[in-house]
N, C-alpha and C positions, 0 to 999 in steps of 0.2 A: 647718521652713522649707526650701523647695527652692532649690537653686542650679543648677537644670537649664536655665534659660532661656539660649538661645544655640544654637550648632550642636551637635546631638547626635552622639555617637560610636557607631558600629555595630561591635561586636566579636563578631559571630556568624559561624559558619563557613559562610556562604552563605545567601542572596546577600550578597556582600561589597560594600564601598563602590565605587560607580561613579564614575570620574573625571569632572570637569566636561567635559573634552575629549571624552569618550566620549558623554556625554549630549548635548552640542552637535552631535555628528556625526549624531544621529538627527533633529535639528530641520531637516528639509529635505524637499522634495517627493519623491514616489515616482518611480522610473525605469521606462521601458519594459523588459520582462523578457526579450525574445527575442534581443536583440543589443546591440552597443555597450558602453556603460559597465558594465552589470551583468555581462556576460560577462567583461570584463576584471577586475572586482572579484572574481568567483568564482575566476578563475584565480589571482589574487594571493593570496587567502585560502588556497586549497588548497596553494599552494606554500609559504607561510609556516608553515602548520600542519606541514609536513614538518620544518621547522627546529625548531619547538617540540617535536614528538614525537621528534626525533633519528632520522629515517628517510628512506630513499629510496623507501619503499613508497607505495602509493596512499592518499590521504586522502579522507574523505567528510564532508559537512556535513548535518546533519538539523535540521529545525524540531522540536525536542524537548528535554526536560530530560535529566538524566543517566540516568534509568531508561529513557528512549527509546534512549539510546546503548547501554545493556545489551542491549535487545531487538535493536537493529540488529546488534550484534556476534554474539549467539547465533544469530539466525535465518539469518544468511548462511553459517555454517560447520557447523551441526549438523543432524542428522536426528532425527526422533522415535525414541525408544528409545536414543539414544546415551548412554553413561555419561559423567558430568561429575564431576570432583573439585573441591570447593570448599575453599580454604585459609582457615579462619576466623581472624580476629584482631580481632573486633569485630562490628559490625552489617552492614556493607555488602557484603562478599563473600557473607555469608549471604543477603542480599537479592537479589543477582545470581543465586545458586543457586536461590532460590525462584522467580525469574522463569523460569529454565531449566526447572525442574520443571513449572511451569504450562504451558509451551509443549510439553511432552512428553518432556523429557530424563529420564534415570535419574540422580538426583543423590545423591552420597555426600559427606559432610562430614568433613574432617580437623579435629577440634575443636582450638581453640587457646585462648589466654588473652586476657582483656581487658586484661592488664597487661604483656604482652610480645609481641615480634614472632614471626612464624612461624619454626619451627625447621627449617632446610633438611635436617638429618640425618633428621628424621622424615618429610619429604617424600620423600627418597630411599628410605627403608625402605618407605614406603607403595607407591611405584611399583614397587619391585623385586618386591613380592608380586603385582603385576598382570602375571603372566607371559604372559597371552594378549593383553595390550595392549587390554583392553576399554575403558579410559578414553580418551576421544577428545579431551577438553579439560580444562585446569586453569585455574580462575578464582581470582584473588587481587586485592587492592587494594594499591597502594603505600603510601598513607596512609589509614587508617580514621579518619574525623572523629568517630566515636562514642567510640572508645577513645583516640585521639590517638597511635596507634602508627605508626611508619614501618617498613615491611618491606623487607628487602634483596632486591630483585628479581634482581640479578646472582647472588647466592648461591643463590636458588631455581632459577634457570636452570642453574647448575652441578650442583645436585642432580638435576634432571631428566636432564641429560646423563650424569651418573655412573650413573644407573639405566638408561641406554640406552632411554629411553621416548620414543615418537614423538608423544605427545599435543600438541595445540595449546596454546601458553602464552598466556593471555589476561589482560591486566592493566588494571585500572581506575586511571586517573590523574586522576580528577576533582579531588582535593584536593592533587595534587602537581605537575601540569603548571604551569610558570612559577612554581613555588614552590621547587623543588629540581631537581637533575639528573634528566633522563629521557632514556635512550638506547636507544630501541627496537631499532635494528639491532645495536648493540654488545652489548646484553644478551640478544639472542635472543628478543625478544618477537614473537609471530606476529600477535596482534591487540591493539591498544591502543585505549582509548576515554577520552573526557573530556567536559567540559561547560563552558559559558561563564561561569558565575556565581561562580567562586572566584578562582584565580590569574589568570585571563584577563580579569578586571575588566569583564565585559560583563553586561548584564542576563540573567536566566534565559531560556531558550528555545532555545538552540542546543546540540546534541550533536555530537561529533566521533569518528570512527573511523578508524584507520589499520590497514591489513592488508597483509601481505607475500605473496610468491608462494605459500608453503605454505598460507596461509589461502585464497587465491583458488583453489588446487587443490581444497581441501575444499569450497569454494563451488559447484563444478561439480556436485556430487552431493547437496548439502544439500537436504533437503525441508521444512525449516521456513520457507523463503523466502516472503515476501509482497511484492507489488509496491512498497509504500511504502518498505520497508527495502532492497530488492534492489540489490546492487552493480552487477550487469550493466546494469540499466536506467539507472543513474546514470553509467555510463561512456561513454555515447554523446555525440555532438556537440551534440545539442539541449539548450540551456541549461535549458529548462523542466523536463526530466526529471532534471537534477542535483539537484532538490529534490522530484521527483515532484509537481510542481504549482507554484503561485506561490511564488517565493522569499520568505523572511522579510526583506524588503529592509532595513528600518530596523535590525534586529538585525545584519545584515551590515555596514551602515554603522558601527555601533557597534564591531563586532569589528575592522574595519579600523583604526579609531582606536586601539583597545586594543593591537593587535599592533604598530602603529607606535610606540606608547609603549614597549612591551617591547623592540623592536629598537633604539630610540634609547638606552635605558638599557643594553642589552646583557645577554644571558642570564646571563653570569657575575656581573654586578653585581646582577641581580635575585635570583639564588640567594643571594648573599652577604648582601644586605639581609634576606632572609627568615631566614637562619641567625642573623644578629645579633639580630634582633628576638625570635626564639624563645629564644635564649640569655639575653637580658635578662629575658624572662618567667620562664624557669626559675630564674634567679638570685633573683628576687623571691619566688617560691614557696618556694625553698629556705630563705630567711630566715623566712618566715611559718611554715614547717613546724616551727620550733623550739618552737612552742606546742602541738604534738602534736594539732592539729585539722585543719590544712590540709596537703595533700600533692599532688604530681603523681601522676596515675593510673599512668603508665608508670614502672616502677621503675628501669630502666636508662637513664641519661641519653642514651646514644648511640641509643636506640630511640625517643626522643621526636620527634615530627614538627616540621617547620619551619613548619607552617601553622596548627595549632590545638593548644591544650593544655587537656585536661580537668583540673579541679582538684577533688580529693576533699575532702569536708567530713565529718569524723567527730565526732559528738557535738554538732553544731550544725546549724542550718537553712540548707542551701545556697540554697534559694529566697529566703530572707529577704535574703541577701547580694545576689542579683541584683535583687530588688525595690528594695532601697535604692539601688544604683548607678543604676538607671533613673529612679526617681522623684525622688531627691534630687540626683543628679549629671548626669543626662542621658546615661548610658552604658549601652548595652544589651549584656548578656552573653548567651552562648549557653546554652540549656537543655541539661541532660544527657539522653541518650536511652539506650534499651536497658537493659542491666544497671546503668548508672550513674544511671538516672532517679531523681530525688529525693535523690541522694547526692553530687551534684557540680554544678559549672557549667563552662562552656567559655569560654576566651579565644581568639579567633581573631586571628592576626597574619599575614594573607595578603592578597595582591592589592595594591590601592591603599592601602598602609599605611606610615606612617613613624614615626620615633622619638617625636615628640610625641604621636601618636595612641596608641601602645602605652603610653608613660609615663603619659598621661592616664588610660587604662583601668586600669592598675595602681594609680595613685593613688586612683582611685575605689574600687577593691576594698579597698585598705588603709584608706581612710576608713570604709568600711562595717564592716570588722573592728573598728576602734576604736569606732565609734558603737554597734555591737551587742554590745560587750563579749565578742567571740569571742577566745579565747586565740590569740596569734600572736607570733612573734618580731618584734622591731622592725627597721626599716631595710630592708624589702623593696624599696621604690622606690629607695632609695639604692643598693642592690646592683644593681638594674637599670641605673641611671645609670652606675655604675662599669663594668659589663659592656660597655655600649655605648661608653663613653669609651675603654676599652681596645681594643675590637674595631674601631671605626670609624676610629681614628687621626686624624691631622690632614691638611688639604688638601695634596696634593702629597707626602705621606709614606706609606710602606707601613704598613698596619694589622697588628695582631697576628693577626687572623683572616683567613686566606686560603682561597679556594676551591682544592681540590686541582688540580694541573696536569692530570691526566687528565680532570677535569670541565671545565676550561677548554678543553681540546682538543675534546671532544665538542660543546661549545657553539659553537665557531667553525668546525668542519668543515663543508664544503659539503654541503647536502642533495641 
């Protein structure tokens, strides 16, 4: 007997839940694209993206998904034959590197673990061996949604500086932007990219790139450039060329509404909400893990991401759990990919997500574990509730969980 009738819950790591306000923003006629309101809209979006990225650098908007954002970043700063170092911690930095190789770069990979974050000391050692500075760019992701790891961008930047290496530092923030602190300028990121369909709560189809002066200097001689991605063409006054053609108007209307919601909530509050929901998820899994079948993929709690949690299933059928939650409960979990394919499922807690949605997802998983007779420790959902009750506090009173002061500062600093 299914109890799935009613509003379904989407707990996949992208596309995420789109708020009604964002959907409604698209329900309007198109605008004339050469002047007036559309120009003002673009200007406001580019400005607010600086705040989201934590930068004073130039920002760009593309009609593309995250893979398009990868290509935009690569093509604008690299030339064919340039050596690129990929810092692997799952699937997506590898994918970015594969795109660079397809475009003509010489790619080498610093292999990492699917169960831990990138080791900054290993990065420093690798770069010190490159005495001729043949490596022109370093690619990494802040959060890899395949493994569920969060990498310490600031620590990797320190490793690059300790090695005295001049390579461009390029960071994928697709699963981290508006989910956790991102400070492009403070952390010394040269090129950052992201996309619309995760923490930014907008339908898929927009990619974003931010690039500093060092990146634009490399852009001057890069020979991978094509007109569609080209930064120079998009810097002119003609609005049409900021999108290399007709702007994706209705996605821009949606993005405007989503950014308004983020600004109204406040970036520190957005980050805190994501952290609390992630901690509640991890608390539930910690209880279930007592049955020796369920476990968080990332071993070290501090390295688990604020946006998605892959859950390992050892000695039972992970797909059966996901099938049960969807067909019986109306909750769609994320499928595991890459090395975890068939061995895990993923719980997303990012974007337009609140406590009842996450608790509902966790309840559906616990219901599946019971119904399928999968060994697990009892009280997972209760542990999640306790975690949230402690972290969220009471109205008007300070909570136990606080965003660090330096993160608050970077969120409120003028872009």
